[in-house]
N, C-alpha and C positions, 0 to 999 in steps of 0.2 A: 403374712406370707400366704400367698395363694398357690393352689396346685390344680392340676387337671386330673380328674378321675380316670384311671386306667383300668377299665374292666373289659373283659371279653364279651360280656353280655350285660343286660340290665340287672341291677341289684336292688332289692327291696331294703329300705332303711326304716328307722323308727317312724311311726306314724303312717307307714304304708307308701311313702314316696318311692318312686322308681327312679333311680339314678342312672342316667344314660351315659354314653361314651363322651358326650360333649359337656358334661357337668363340670363345674368348678367349685372348689372349696377353699376356705381360708379362715383366719381369725381376724375379727374386726374389733378395734378398740372404740368403745362408746363413752363419750363424756357428757358434759352438761350443755353442749351445743349439738343441735341435730346434725346427723350424718346420713348419707345415702347408704343403704344396706347393699353390699356387693362383695363378692369373694375376692376380686382382684381390682385392678385399676379402673375397669369399666364393668358395668353390670352385663351379665350374659344376655344377649339379644334373644328375644322370643323364648325366654325360659318358660317352662310349664309348671314350675313350683319352686319353692325355697324352703329349706329346712334350717331352722335357727335354734341354737342351743346356748343358753346363758351359762357361762362358766360357773361351776359349783362353788368356787371361792369368792365370787362377787359379793360385795357388801351392800349393794343397793339394788334398785329395780331398773330394768330397761323397758322403756315405753316405745311402742311401735305405732306408726301412722303412715298415711299415704302421701304426705308432703312435709316440707321442712317446718311446718307450724306445730308438729307433734310436741307435746309437753306432758307434764304430770297431770294436767287437767284436760288435755285434748289428745286422746289416743284411741286406737282400735283394740289394743291388747297390751298386757303387762307381763313381762317375764321376770319372775324372781330367780334367784340363784338356782342353777340346776334344771330349770324348766326347758323343755324342748317343744317346739311347735312346728308343724308343717303347714305351709300356705300353698294351696293349689291355685294355679292361675290358668283359667280356661282360654282357649283360642289363641294361645301364644302371643298375647298382647303384652307390650312392654309396660308393666305396672310398676311404678316406683314404690319402694318401701324405705321409710326413714326411721331412725332410732335416736333416742336421747336417754340419758341415764340420770338417776336421782343424785348420783355422786360421780366424781371423775374416775377415769381409768377402770371401767367395767369391760369385760371381755365377752364376746359372743362368737361361737362358731357359725359359719355361714356356708351352706351348700346350695348353689344355684343349679337347679335341675333342668336339664334339657333332654327330652326323650328322643 
């Protein structure tokens, strides 16, 4: 379920990310097949960052990468249960992020930041 952030001004969240009026958030289910990381049906265009939070009750790891070849042996970072990471994206370029989990049905909170 995705939502749109409704703030009267920018808000600082974990990791120092600034969530703006056009930010979107939602929960993503990650399994053993790579999925595009996005808060809603489509990724936020020209996002300036992404905040990702692995659910604290997850039993496996979530691996992150820049394309759908991400795997347990080909990744840019690993999120264990409860881990939060902020990814800053410069120049408002549409940078894809993909995730895959070590076991099925892992959950991750996603906030796509647009200042």
